[in-house]
All heavy atoms as a GROMACS GRO file, in nm:
protein
  610
    1MET      N    1  10.315  10.007  20.435
    1MET     CA    2  10.210   9.921  20.485
    1MET      C    3  10.242   9.773  20.475
    1MET      O    4  10.241   9.702  20.575
    1MET     CB    5  10.082   9.956  20.420
    1MET     CG    6   9.958   9.892  20.482
    1MET     SD    7   9.823  10.008  20.480
    1MET     CE    8   9.697   9.912  20.549
    2ARG      N    9  10.272   9.727  20.358
    2ARG     CA   10  10.297   9.586  20.327
    2ARG      C   11  10.437   9.559  20.387
    2ARG      O   12  10.458   9.447  20.440
    2ARG     CB   13  10.298   9.559  20.176
    2ARG     CG   14  10.170   9.555  20.116
    2ARG     CD   15  10.178   9.529  19.973
    2ARG     NE   16  10.058   9.538  19.902
    2ARG     CZ   17  10.033   9.532  19.773
    2ARG    NH1   18  10.135   9.530  19.693
    2ARG    NH2   19   9.916   9.531  19.724
    3LYS      N   20  10.524   9.657  20.390
    3LYS     CA   21  10.663   9.635  20.447
    3LYS      C   22  10.642   9.609  20.599
    3LYS      O   23  10.706   9.525  20.655
    3LYS     CB   24  10.741   9.764  20.436
    3LYS     CG   25  10.877   9.759  20.489
    3LYS     CD   26  10.952   9.889  20.460
    3LYS     CE   27  11.084   9.889  20.528
    3LYS     NZ   28  11.153  10.018  20.498
    4GLY      N   29  10.548   9.678  20.667
    4GLY     CA   30  10.524   9.646  20.800
    4GLY      C   31  10.458   9.514  20.832
    4GLY      O   32  10.492   9.449  20.926
    5ILE      N   33  10.376   9.464  20.740
    5ILE     CA   34  10.329   9.327  20.751
    5ILE      C   35  10.436   9.223  20.751
    5ILE      O   36  10.438   9.134  20.828
    5ILE     CB   37  10.222   9.304  20.634
    5ILE    CG1   38  10.094   9.389  20.651
    5ILE    CG2   39  10.187   9.158  20.629
    5ILE    CD1   40  10.007   9.391  20.525
    6VAL      N   41  10.526   9.239  20.651
    6VAL     CA   42  10.640   9.139  20.644
    6VAL      C   43  10.726   9.149  20.768
    6VAL      O   44  10.758   9.050  20.819
    6VAL     CB   45  10.715   9.167  20.516
    6VAL    CG1   46  10.840   9.076  20.508
    6VAL    CG2   47  10.635   9.147  20.394
    7ALA      N   48  10.758   9.272  20.813
    7ALA     CA   49  10.845   9.290  20.926
    7ALA      C   50  10.776   9.238  21.056
    7ALA      O   51  10.846   9.178  21.133
    7ALA     CB   52  10.875   9.440  20.950
    8ASP      N   53  10.642   9.261  21.068
    8ASP     CA   54  10.572   9.208  21.186
    8ASP      C   55  10.576   9.061  21.186
    8ASP      O   56  10.584   9.000  21.289
    8ASP     CB   57  10.432   9.265  21.194
    8ASP     CG   58  10.422   9.407  21.226
    8ASP    OD1   59  10.529   9.470  21.279
    8ASP    OD2   60  10.323   9.482  21.195
    9LEU      N   61  10.561   9.002  21.070
    9LEU     CA   62  10.557   8.848  21.058
    9LEU      C   63  10.690   8.799  21.106
    9LEU      O   64  10.694   8.699  21.177
    9LEU     CB   65  10.516   8.814  20.924
    9LEU     CG   66  10.497   8.664  20.908
    9LEU    CD1   67  10.379   8.610  21.000
    9LEU    CD2   68  10.462   8.630  20.767
   10ILE      N   69  10.800   8.856  21.058
   10ILE     CA   70  10.936   8.812  21.089
   10ILE      C   71  10.960   8.831  21.241
   10ILE      O   72  11.018   8.758  21.305
   10ILE     CB   73  11.046   8.893  21.006
   10ILE    CG1   74  11.020   8.846  20.859
   10ILE    CG2   75  11.182   8.849  21.059
   10ILE    CD1   76  11.105   8.933  20.774
   11LYS      N   77  10.909   8.935  21.299
   11LYS     CA   78  10.916   8.953  21.445
   11LYS      C   79  10.839   8.847  21.523
   11LYS      O   80  10.886   8.804  21.622
   11LYS     CB   81  10.863   9.106  21.471
   11LYS     CG   82  10.876   9.138  21.624
   11LYS     CD   83  10.822   9.277  21.652
   11LYS     CE   84  10.828   9.309  21.796
   11LYS     NZ   85  10.783   9.451  21.822
   12LYS      N   86  10.718   8.823  21.468
   12LYS     CA   87  10.632   8.727  21.536
   12LYS      C   88  10.687   8.590  21.524
   12LYS      O   89  10.678   8.504  21.623
   12LYS     CB   90  10.500   8.735  21.478
   12LYS     CG   91  10.390   8.644  21.530
   12LYS     CD   92  10.255   8.655  21.453
   12LYS     CE   93  10.164   8.542  21.492
   12LYS     NZ   94  10.043   8.550  21.405
   13ILE      N   95  10.745   8.552  21.414
   13ILE     CA   96  10.795   8.422  21.387
   13ILE      C   97  10.942   8.421  21.345
   13ILE      O   98  10.969   8.419  21.217
   13ILE     CB   99  10.709   8.340  21.272
   13ILE    CG1  100  10.560   8.354  21.307
   13ILE    CG2  101  10.761   8.194  21.260
   13ILE    CD1  102  10.472   8.300  21.196
   14PRO      N  103  11.032   8.446  21.434
   14PRO     CA  104  11.174   8.451  21.391
   14PRO      C  105  11.213   8.324  21.332
   14PRO      O  106  11.178   8.211  21.367
   14PRO     CB  107  11.251   8.472  21.523
   14PRO     CG  108  11.149   8.452  21.632
   14PRO     CD  109  11.012   8.442  21.579
   15GLY      N  110  11.299   8.329  21.232
   15GLY     CA  111  11.345   8.209  21.146
   15GLY      C  112  11.251   8.164  21.051
   15GLY      O  113  11.262   8.056  20.996
   16ILE      N  114  11.158   8.248  21.010
   16ILE     CA  115  11.065   8.210  20.911
   16ILE      C  116  11.122   8.200  20.772
   16ILE      O  117  11.226   8.285  20.742
   16ILE     CB  118  10.943   8.311  20.912
   16ILE    CG1  119  10.830   8.267  20.823
   16ILE    CG2  120  10.987   8.455  20.868
   16ILE    CD1  121  10.699   8.345  20.851
   17SER      N  122  11.075   8.121  20.688
   17SER     CA  123  11.132   8.106  20.554
   17SER      C  124  11.054   8.188  20.459
   17SER      O  125  10.942   8.236  20.481
   17SER     CB  126  11.132   7.957  20.505
   17SER     OG  127  10.996   7.919  20.488
   18TYR      N  128  11.117   8.211  20.336
   18TYR     CA  129  11.047   8.293  20.241
   18TYR      C  130  10.914   8.236  20.196
   18TYR      O  131  10.813   8.301  20.194
   18TYR     CB  132  11.137   8.289  20.103
   18TYR     CG  133  11.084   8.370  19.998
   18TYR    CD1  134  11.106   8.499  19.980
   18TYR    CD2  135  11.004   8.303  19.895
   18TYR    CE1  136  11.051   8.577  19.878
   18TYR    CE2  137  10.954   8.377  19.796
   18TYR     CZ  138  10.978   8.514  19.782
   18TYR     OH  139  10.926   8.583  19.673
   19ASN      N  140  10.908   8.100  20.176
   19ASN     CA  141  10.784   8.040  20.147
   19ASN      C  142  10.679   8.053  20.249
   19ASN      O  143  10.556   8.071  20.218
   19ASN     CB  144  10.788   7.895  20.100
   19ASN     CG  145  10.864   7.870  19.985
   19ASN    OD1  146  10.855   7.950  19.885
   19ASN    ND2  147  10.938   7.760  19.958
   20GLU      N  148  10.715   8.040  20.381
   20GLU     CA  149  10.626   8.062  20.484
   20GLU      C  150  10.564   8.210  20.491
   20GLU      O  151  10.450   8.235  20.514
   20GLU     CB  152  10.690   8.037  20.623
   20GLU     CG  153  10.716   7.887  20.641
   20GLU     CD  154  10.794   7.860  20.781
   20GLU    OE1  155  10.896   7.932  20.786
   20GLU    OE2  156  10.748   7.780  20.848
   21ILE      N  157  10.656   8.305  20.449
   21ILE     CA  158  10.605   8.440  20.444
   21ILE      C  159  10.501   8.457  20.345
   21ILE      O  160  10.393   8.528  20.362
   21ILE     CB  161  10.720   8.539  20.423
   21ILE    CG1  162  10.829   8.533  20.538
   21ILE    CG2  163  10.685   8.680  20.402
   21ILE    CD1  164  10.957   8.604  20.518
   22VAL      N  165  10.531   8.389  20.221
   22VAL     CA  166  10.435   8.404  20.113
   22VAL      C  167  10.301   8.340  20.158
   22VAL      O  168  10.189   8.406  20.139
   22VAL     CB  169  10.492   8.334  19.988
   22VAL    CG1  170  10.373   8.322  19.882
   22VAL    CG2  171  10.608   8.412  19.929
   23ARG      N  172  10.297   8.228  20.217
   23ARG     CA  173  10.177   8.158  20.260
   23ARG      C  174  10.103   8.238  20.364
   23ARG      O  175   9.979   8.255  20.362
   23ARG     CB  176  10.205   8.016  20.316
   23ARG     CG  177  10.236   7.912  20.215
   23ARG     CD  178  10.219   7.778  20.277
   23ARG     NE  179  10.326   7.761  20.364
   23ARG     CZ  180  10.442   7.706  20.336
   23ARG    NH1  181  10.479   7.678  20.221
   23ARG    NH2  182  10.540   7.682  20.432
   24GLU      N  183  10.179   8.291  20.467
   24GLU     CA  184  10.112   8.359  20.581
   24GLU      C  185  10.058   8.502  20.535
   24GLU      O  186   9.948   8.537  20.592
   24GLU     CB  187  10.209   8.383  20.693
   24GLU     CG  188  10.248   8.268  20.766
   24GLU     CD  189  10.149   8.205  20.861
   24GLU    OE1  190  10.063   8.286  20.909
   24GLU    OE2  191  10.141   8.084  20.863
   25THR      N  192  10.121   8.569  20.444
   25THR     CA  193  10.068   8.697  20.405
   25THR      C  194   9.978   8.692  20.292
   25THR      O  195   9.893   8.778  20.279
   25THR     CB  196  10.185   8.791  20.371
   25THR    OG1  197  10.255   8.733  20.249
   25THR    CG2  198  10.281   8.808  20.476
   26GLY      N  199   9.993   8.593  20.201
   26GLY     CA  200   9.906   8.589  20.081
   26GLY      C  201   9.948   8.691  19.973
   26GLY      O  202   9.874   8.709  19.876
   27LEU      N  203  10.061   8.754  20.003
   27LEU     CA  204  10.114   8.844  19.891
   27LEU      C  205  10.195   8.767  19.787
   27LEU      O  206  10.236   8.656  19.809
   27LEU     CB  207  10.207   8.940  19.960
   27LEU     CG  208  10.145   9.036  20.068
   27LEU    CD1  209  10.255   9.115  20.145
   27LEU    CD2  210  10.042   9.128  20.000
   28SER      N  211  10.216   8.825  19.671
   28SER     CA  212  10.287   8.758  19.563
   28SER      C  213  10.424   8.749  19.592
   28SER      O  214  10.492   8.826  19.667
   28SER     CB  215  10.257   8.836  19.428
   28SER     OG  216  10.326   8.952  19.433
   29ASN      N  217  10.505   8.664  19.517
   29ASN     CA  218  10.654   8.657  19.532
   29ASN      C  219  10.719   8.773  19.511
   29ASN      O  220  10.820   8.807  19.585
   29ASN     CB  221  10.694   8.538  19.437
   29ASN     CG  222  10.659   8.402  19.472
   29ASN    OD1  223  10.649   8.366  19.597
   29ASN    ND2  224  10.655   8.316  19.373
   30GLY      N  225  10.687   8.849  19.407
   30GLY     CA  226  10.751   8.973  19.372
   30GLY      C  227  10.735   9.080  19.479
   30GLY      O  228  10.839   9.146  19.514
   31VAL      N  229  10.624   9.082  19.544
   31VAL     CA  230  10.598   9.185  19.647
   31VAL      C  231  10.680   9.147  19.774
   31VAL      O  232  10.747   9.230  19.836
   31VAL     CB  233  10.444   9.186  19.687
   31VAL    CG1  234  10.430   9.280  19.814
   31VAL    CG2  235  10.377   9.254  19.575
   32ILE      N  236  10.683   9.019  19.808
   32ILE     CA  237  10.763   8.967  19.918
   32ILE      C  238  10.923   8.996  19.902
   32ILE      O  239  10.987   9.049  19.987
   32ILE     CB  240  10.738   8.810  19.941
   32ILE    CG1  241  10.591   8.791  19.982
   32ILE    CG2  242  10.835   8.769  20.047
   32ILE    CD1  243  10.540   8.853  20.111
   33SER      N  244  10.958   8.957  19.775
   33SER     CA  245  11.096   8.985  19.744
   33SER      C  246  11.136   9.131  19.761
   33SER      O  247  11.235   9.166  19.824
   33SER     CB  248  11.139   8.944  19.604
   33SER     OG  249  11.120   8.800  19.590
   34HIS      N  250  11.057   9.220  19.706
   34HIS     CA  251  11.079   9.361  19.717
   34HIS      C  252  11.090   9.404  19.853
   34HIS      O  253  11.190   9.483  19.886
   34HIS     CB  254  10.968   9.431  19.646
   34HIS     CG  255  10.980   9.590  19.653
   34HIS    ND1  256  11.062   9.656  19.582
   34HIS    CD2  257  10.907   9.667  19.734
   34HIS    CE1  258  11.050   9.788  19.622
   34HIS    NE2  259  10.951   9.789  19.712
   35TYR      N  260  10.994   9.373  19.942
   35TYR     CA  261  11.006   9.421  20.076
   35TYR      C  262  11.112   9.356  20.164
   35TYR      O  263  11.166   9.422  20.252
   35TYR     CB  264  10.859   9.410  20.151
   35TYR     CG  265  10.772   9.516  20.091
   35TYR    CD1  266  10.657   9.480  20.004
   35TYR    CD2  267  10.798   9.643  20.102
   35TYR    CE1  268  10.574   9.580  19.954
   35TYR    CE2  269  10.715   9.748  20.047
   35TYR     CZ  270  10.614   9.707  19.971
   35TYR     OH  271  10.525   9.801  19.918
   36LEU      N  272  11.140   9.228  20.137
   36LEU     CA  273  11.259   9.168  20.204
   36LEU      C  274  11.390   9.234  20.175
   36LEU      O  275  11.469   9.262  20.255
   36LEU     CB  276  11.263   9.015  20.177
   36LEU     CG  277  11.154   8.925  20.241
   36LEU    CD1  278  11.173   8.786  20.184
   36LEU    CD2  279  11.178   8.934  20.392
   37ILE      N  280  11.401   9.270  20.049
   37ILE     CA  281  11.521   9.342  20.010
   37ILE      C  282  11.525   9.475  20.081
   37ILE      O  283  11.636   9.520  20.127
   37ILE     CB  284  11.530   9.362  19.850
   37ILE    CG1  285  11.555   9.218  19.789
   37ILE    CG2  286  11.637   9.463  19.805
   37ILE    CD1  287  11.537   9.214  19.638
   38LYS      N  288  11.413   9.542  20.078
   38LYS     CA  289  11.418   9.676  20.147
   38LYS      C  290  11.450   9.670  20.283
   38LYS      O  291  11.516   9.746  20.344
   38LYS     CB  292  11.283   9.751  20.124
   38LYS     CG  293  11.250   9.789  19.984
   38LYS     CD  294  11.340   9.900  19.943
   38LYS     CE  295  11.305   9.946  19.802
   38LYS     NZ  296  11.406  10.039  19.760
   39LEU      N  297  11.396   9.569  20.357
   39LEU     CA  298  11.415   9.549  20.500
   39LEU      C  299  11.554   9.502  20.526
   39LEU      O  300  11.619   9.563  20.627
   39LEU     CB  301  11.322   9.441  20.556
   39LEU     CG  302  11.176   9.474  20.571
   39LEU    CD1  303  11.081   9.361  20.593
   39LEU    CD2  304  11.156   9.567  20.686
   40MET      N  305  11.619   9.431  20.441
   40MET     CA  306  11.759   9.398  20.455
   40MET      C  307  11.864   9.514  20.427
   40MET      O  308  11.955   9.538  20.503
   40MET     CB  309  11.792   9.280  20.362
   40MET     CG  310  11.740   9.146  20.423
   40MET     SD  311  11.789   8.997  20.331
   40MET     CE  312  11.711   9.004  20.179
   41GLU      N  313  11.814   9.595  20.325
   41GLU     CA  314  11.898   9.720  20.297
   41GLU      C  315  11.898   9.812  20.407
   41GLU      O  316  11.996   9.887  20.440
   41GLU     CB  317  11.848   9.778  20.162
   41GLU     CG  318  11.894   9.698  20.042
   41GLU     CD  319  11.828   9.765  19.912
   41GLU    OE1  320  11.743   9.862  19.923
   41GLU    OE2  321  11.875   9.722  19.802
   42SER      N  322  11.778   9.821  20.471
   42SER     CA  323  11.774   9.913  20.583
   42SER      C  324  11.834   9.861  20.712
   42SER      O  325  11.839   9.933  20.818
   42SER     CB  326  11.630   9.956  20.613
   42SER     OG  327  11.549   9.839  20.659
   43GLY      N  328  11.867   9.736  20.713
   43GLY     CA  329  11.930   9.677  20.834
   43GLY      C  330  11.832   9.626  20.934
   43GLY      O  331  11.881   9.591  21.054
   44GLU      N  332  11.705   9.625  20.913
   44GLU     CA  333  11.607   9.579  21.003
   44GLU      C  334  11.606   9.429  21.012
   44GLU      O  335  11.575   9.372  21.115
   44GLU     CB  336  11.468   9.630  20.964
   44GLU     CG  337  11.447   9.783  20.975
   44GLU     CD  338  11.314   9.822  20.923
   44GLU    OE1  339  11.212   9.782  20.980
   44GLU    OE2  340  11.306   9.899  20.827
   45VAL      N  341  11.630   9.367  20.901
   45VAL     CA  342  11.619   9.217  20.886
   45VAL      C  343  11.747   9.162  20.832
   45VAL      O  344  11.810   9.224  20.746
   45VAL     CB  345  11.498   9.185  20.798
   45VAL    CG1  346  11.488   9.034  20.762
   45VAL    CG2  347  11.360   9.219  20.857
   46GLU      N  348  11.785   9.037  20.874
   46GLU     CA  349  11.901   8.969  20.824
   46GLU      C  350  11.856   8.841  20.784
   46GLU      O  351  11.770   8.772  20.844
   46GLU     CB  352  12.013   8.971  20.924
   46GLU     CG  353  12.068   9.096  20.953
   46GLU     CD  354  12.179   9.098  21.051
   46GLU    OE1  355  12.213   8.998  21.113
   46GLU    OE2  356  12.253   9.204  21.073
   47LYS      N  357  11.921   8.787  20.666
   47LYS     CA  358  11.887   8.644  20.629
   47LYS      C  359  12.009   8.557  20.666
   47LYS      O  360  12.122   8.591  20.660
   47LYS     CB  361  11.894   8.648  20.474
   47LYS     CG  362  11.862   8.524  20.411
   47LYS     CD  363  11.860   8.525  20.257
   47LYS     CE  364  11.848   8.398  20.197
   47LYS     NZ  365  11.844   8.400  20.054
   48GLU      N  366  11.967   8.448  20.728
   48GLU     CA  367  12.069   8.351  20.782
   48GLU      C  368  12.059   8.225  20.693
   48GLU      O  369  11.948   8.171  20.677
   48GLU     CB  370  12.025   8.321  20.928
   48GLU     CG  371  12.138   8.233  20.995
   48GLU     CD  372  12.250   8.324  21.041
   48GLU    OE1  373  12.226   8.442  21.062
   48GLU    OE2  374  12.354   8.262  21.070
   49GLY      N  375  12.164   8.186  20.631
   49GLY     CA  376  12.171   8.072  20.540
   49GLY      C  377  12.167   8.118  20.392
   49GLY      O  378  12.122   8.236  20.370
   50ILE      N  379  12.204   8.025  20.310
   50ILE     CA  380  12.213   8.055  20.173
   50ILE      C  381  12.098   8.007  20.091
   50ILE      O  382  12.028   8.069  20.029
   50ILE     CB  383  12.353   8.014  20.116
   50ILE    CG1  384  12.470   8.089  20.176
   50ILE    CG2  385  12.354   8.039  19.957
   50ILE    CD1  386  12.603   8.035  20.151
   51LYS      N  387  12.092   7.870  20.088
   51LYS     CA  388  11.992   7.804  20.006
   51LYS      C  389  11.853   7.816  20.053
   51LYS      O  390  11.774   7.885  19.991
   51LYS     CB  391  12.018   7.659  19.988
   51LYS     CG  392  12.128   7.617  19.888
   51LYS     CD  393  12.126   7.474  19.857
   51LYS     CE  394  12.237   7.449  19.751
   51LYS     NZ  395  12.230   7.316  19.704
   52ARG      N  396  11.827   7.773  20.167
   52ARG     CA  397  11.698   7.782  20.237
   52ARG      C  398  11.704   7.889  20.342
   52ARG      O  399  11.698   7.846  20.465
   52ARG     CB  400  11.637   7.658  20.275
   52ARG     CG  401  11.614   7.562  20.164
   52ARG     CD  402  11.556   7.437  20.214
   52ARG     NE  403  11.535   7.353  20.098
   52ARG     CZ  404  11.420   7.285  20.073
   52ARG    NH1  405  11.319   7.289  20.163
   52ARG    NH2  406  11.411   7.205  19.967
   53GLY      N  407  11.720   8.016  20.316
   53GLY     CA  408  11.741   8.112  20.417
   53GLY      C  409  11.627   8.138  20.504
   53GLY      O  410  11.508   8.113  20.471
   54LYS      N  411  11.660   8.173  20.630
   54LYS     CA  412  11.563   8.210  20.728
   54LYS      C  413  11.582   8.354  20.759
   54LYS      O  414  11.688   8.408  20.762
   54LYS     CB  415  11.588   8.125  20.854
   54LYS     CG  416  11.598   7.977  20.833
   54LYS     CD  417  11.469   7.924  20.782
   54LYS     CE  418  11.466   7.767  20.767
   54LYS     NZ  419  11.353   7.714  20.712
   55TYR      N  420  11.475   8.423  20.791
   55TYR     CA  421  11.481   8.570  20.812
   55TYR      C  422  11.463   8.591  20.964
   55TYR      O  423  11.377   8.540  21.024
   55TYR     CB  424  11.367   8.632  20.731
   55TYR     CG  425  11.407   8.620  20.581
   55TYR    CD1  426  11.350   8.513  20.509
   55TYR    CD2  427  11.482   8.709  20.521
   55TYR    CE1  428  11.378   8.500  20.379
   55TYR    CE2  429  11.521   8.691  20.389
   55TYR     CZ  430  11.466   8.594  20.312
   55TYR     OH  431  11.493   8.573  20.178
   56PHE      N  432  11.549   8.691  21.010
   56PHE     CA  433  11.544   8.724  21.149
   56PHE      C  434  11.551   8.873  21.167
   56PHE      O  435  11.615   8.938  21.078
   56PHE     CB  436  11.668   8.677  21.227
   56PHE     CG  437  11.666   8.519  21.234
   56PHE    CD1  438  11.731   8.445  21.140
   56PHE    CD2  439  11.610   8.454  21.338
   56PHE    CE1  440  11.735   8.302  21.154
   56PHE    CE2  441  11.616   8.320  21.355
   56PHE     CZ  442  11.670   8.242  21.251
   57LEU      N  443  11.499   8.932  21.266
   57LEU     CA  444  11.533   9.077  21.303
   57LEU      C  445  11.674   9.089  21.346
   57LEU      O  446  11.726   8.993  21.396
   57LEU     CB  447  11.438   9.111  21.421
   57LEU     CG  448  11.288   9.128  21.389
   57LEU    CD1  449  11.221   9.182  21.508
   57LEU    CD2  450  11.261   9.224  21.274
   58LYS      N  451  11.725   9.206  21.321
   58LYS     CA  452  11.867   9.220  21.334
   58LYS      C  453  11.909   9.202  21.491
   58LYS      O  454  12.018   9.159  21.519
   58LYS     CB  455  11.908   9.362  21.294
   58LYS     CG  456  12.048   9.385  21.296
   58LYS     CD  457  12.091   9.515  21.242
   58LYS     CE  458  12.243   9.539  21.254
   58LYS     NZ  459  12.284   9.664  21.188
   59ASN      N  460  11.823   9.219  21.579
   59ASN     CA  461  11.867   9.222  21.724
   59ASN      C  462  11.875   9.078  21.781
   59ASN      O  463  11.901   9.067  21.895
   59ASN     CB  464  11.761   9.304  21.799
   59ASN     CG  465  11.618   9.254  21.802
   59ASN    OD1  466  11.587   9.167  21.726
   59ASN    ND2  467  11.534   9.322  21.870
   60ILE      N  468  11.840   8.985  21.704
   60ILE     CA  469  11.855   8.848  21.756
   60ILE      C  470  12.003   8.796  21.735
   60ILE      O  471  12.048   8.802  21.623
   60ILE     CB  472  11.757   8.748  21.674
   60ILE    CG1  473  11.616   8.798  21.713
   60ILE    CG2  474  11.782   8.602  21.724
   60ILE    CD1  475  11.512   8.712  21.638
   61PRO      N  476  12.067   8.753  21.844
   61PRO     CA  477  12.207   8.710  21.832
   61PRO      C  478  12.222   8.583  21.747
   61PRO      O  479  12.128   8.509  21.730
   61PRO     CB  480  12.246   8.673  21.977
   61PRO     CG  481  12.139   8.744  22.066
   61PRO     CD  482  12.012   8.751  21.984
   62LYS      N  483  12.339   8.582  21.691
   62LYS     CA  484  12.377   8.459  21.594
   62LYS      C  485  12.356   8.329  21.660
   62LYS      O  486  12.305   8.237  21.601
   62LYS     CB  487  12.517   8.478  21.542
   62LYS     CG  488  12.548   8.615  21.466
   62LYS     CD  489  12.516   8.581  21.318
   62LYS     CE  490  12.564   8.716  21.244
   62LYS     NZ  491  12.512   8.715  21.119
   63LYS      N  492  12.405   8.310  21.780
   63LYS     CA  493  12.389   8.181  21.851
   63LYS      C  494  12.239   8.144  21.864
   63LYS      O  495  12.215   8.030  21.855
   63LYS     CB  496  12.457   8.182  21.978
   63LYS     CG  497  12.413   8.264  22.088
   63LYS     CD  498  12.496   8.248  22.213
   63LYS     CE  499  12.420   8.347  22.318
   63LYS     NZ  500  12.472   8.317  22.444
   64ASP      N  501  12.158   8.234  21.897
   64ASP     CA  502  12.019   8.214  21.912
   64ASP      C  503  11.949   8.180  21.780
   64ASP      O  504  11.857   8.106  21.773
   64ASP     CB  505  11.946   8.337  21.976
   64ASP     CG  506  11.987   8.364  22.119
   64ASP    OD1  507  12.048   8.270  22.174
   64ASP    OD2  508  11.955   8.461  22.171
   65ARG      N  509  11.997   8.234  21.675
   65ARG     CA  510  11.936   8.208  21.529
   65ARG      C  511  11.962   8.063  21.498
   65ARG      O  512  11.868   7.995  21.445
   65ARG     CB  513  12.006   8.289  21.429
   65ARG     CG  514  11.979   8.437  21.445
   65ARG     CD  515  12.051   8.515  21.344
   65ARG     NE  516  12.038   8.667  21.370
   65ARG     CZ  517  12.076   8.750  21.286
   65ARG    NH1  518  12.146   8.732  21.178
   65ARG    NH2  519  12.061   8.879  21.323
   66LYS      N  520  12.078   8.003  21.540
   66LYS     CA  521  12.099   7.866  21.507
   66LYS      C  522  12.005   7.769  21.588
   66LYS      O  523  11.959   7.672  21.537
   66LYS     CB  524  12.248   7.832  21.543
   66LYS     CG  525  12.342   7.890  21.443
   66LYS     CD  526  12.479   7.844  21.474
   66LYS     CE  527  12.583   7.913  21.371
   66LYS     NZ  528  12.726   7.878  21.400
   67ILE      N  529  11.991   7.810  21.706
   67ILE     CA  530  11.893   7.726  21.800
   67ILE      C  531  11.759   7.741  21.741
   67ILE      O  532  11.687   7.636  21.738
   67ILE     CB  533  11.911   7.782  21.944
   67ILE    CG1  534  12.038   7.754  22.004
   67ILE    CG2  535  11.794   7.716  22.027
   67ILE    CD1  536  12.068   7.815  22.135
   68ILE      N  537  11.710   7.865  21.712
   68ILE     CA  538  11.576   7.879  21.650
   68ILE      C  539  11.554   7.798  21.524
   68ILE      O  540  11.460   7.739  21.503
   68ILE     CB  541  11.543   8.025  21.629
   68ILE    CG1  542  11.535   8.103  21.766
   68ILE    CG2  543  11.427   8.052  21.546
   68ILE    CD1  544  11.534   8.252  21.761
   69THR      N  545  11.657   7.799  21.446
   69THR     CA  546  11.648   7.741  21.312
   69THR      C  547  11.639   7.585  21.337
   69THR      O  548  11.553   7.512  21.270
   69THR     CB  549  11.769   7.763  21.225
   69THR    OG1  550  11.780   7.900  21.202
   69THR    CG2  551  11.770   7.693  21.093
   70LEU      N  552  11.713   7.533  21.433
   70LEU     CA  553  11.709   7.389  21.464
   70LEU      C  554  11.572   7.345  21.529
   70LEU      O  555  11.513   7.243  21.491
   70LEU     CB  556  11.824   7.353  21.562
   70LEU     CG  557  11.955   7.350  21.497
   70LEU    CD1  558  12.069   7.326  21.609
   70LEU    CD2  559  11.972   7.238  21.387
   71LEU      N  560  11.523   7.435  21.615
   71LEU     CA  561  11.384   7.413  21.668
   71LEU      C  562  11.274   7.415  21.573
   71LEU      O  563  11.179   7.345  21.594
   71LEU     CB  564  11.370   7.494  21.794
   71LEU     CG  565  11.453   7.470  21.914
   71LEU    CD1  566  11.434   7.586  22.015
   71LEU    CD2  567  11.426   7.340  21.973
   72ARG      N  568  11.283   7.492  21.468
   72ARG     CA  569  11.179   7.507  21.369
   72ARG      C  570  11.184   7.388  21.266
   72ARG      O  571  11.086   7.378  21.192
   72ARG     CB  572  11.196   7.647  21.298
   72ARG     CG  573  11.152   7.757  21.393
   72ARG     CD  574  11.156   7.898  21.314
   72ARG     NE  575  11.084   7.892  21.191
   72ARG     CZ  576  10.947   7.898  21.174
   72ARG    NH1  577  10.862   7.901  21.272
   72ARG    NH2  578  10.894   7.892  21.045
   73ASN      N  579  11.285   7.313  21.256
   73ASN     CA  580  11.291   7.198  21.170
   73ASN      C  581  11.189   7.092  21.208
   73ASN      O  582  11.182   7.057  21.325
   73ASN     CB  583  11.426   7.141  21.157
   73ASN     CG  584  11.528   7.229  21.082
   73ASN    OD1  585  11.488   7.316  21.010
   73ASN    ND2  586  11.651   7.202  21.101
   74LYS      N  587  11.117   7.052  21.113
   74LYS     CA  588  11.012   6.939  21.139
   74LYS      C  589  11.100   6.808  21.150
   74LYS      O  590  11.186   6.775  21.076
   74LYS     CB  591  10.914   6.932  21.028
   74LYS     CG  592  10.823   7.055  21.030
   74LYS     CD  593  10.720   7.040  20.928
   74LYS     CE  594  10.654   7.173  20.901
   74LYS     NZ  595  10.535   7.196  20.962
   75THR      N  596  11.056   6.737  21.243
   75THR     CA  597  11.114   6.588  21.265
   75THR      C  598  11.018   6.485  21.235
   75THR      O  599  10.893   6.507  21.247
   75THR     CB  600  11.170   6.578  21.404
   75THR    OG1  601  11.060   6.601  21.504
   75THR    CG2  602  11.277   6.680  21.433
   76ASN      N  603  11.069   6.369  21.208
   76ASN     CA  604  10.976   6.251  21.193
   76ASN      C  605  10.927   6.193  21.316
   76ASN      O  606  10.985   6.207  21.412
   76ASN     CB  607  11.051   6.156  21.107
   76ASN     CG  608  11.073   6.202  20.967
   76ASN    OD1  609  11.008   6.285  20.915
   76ASN    ND2  610  11.179   6.138  20.906
   0.00000   0.00000   0.00000
């Protein structure tokens, strides 16, 4: 059930960050971490980037992930 909430949010907002997932769902850090690990192990979700990783469904091409990440960055 919670796994579905996290997966649906990543589907709805591709390139979402960990902190955004926590804010949007209202779930605790531990719960989010657990389900993100499960989703990545099952191959449904992939993390792009190391420090401030963004989460995408597996079916989104790598080149599109870069564009989405750039478009999601806030500008001055």
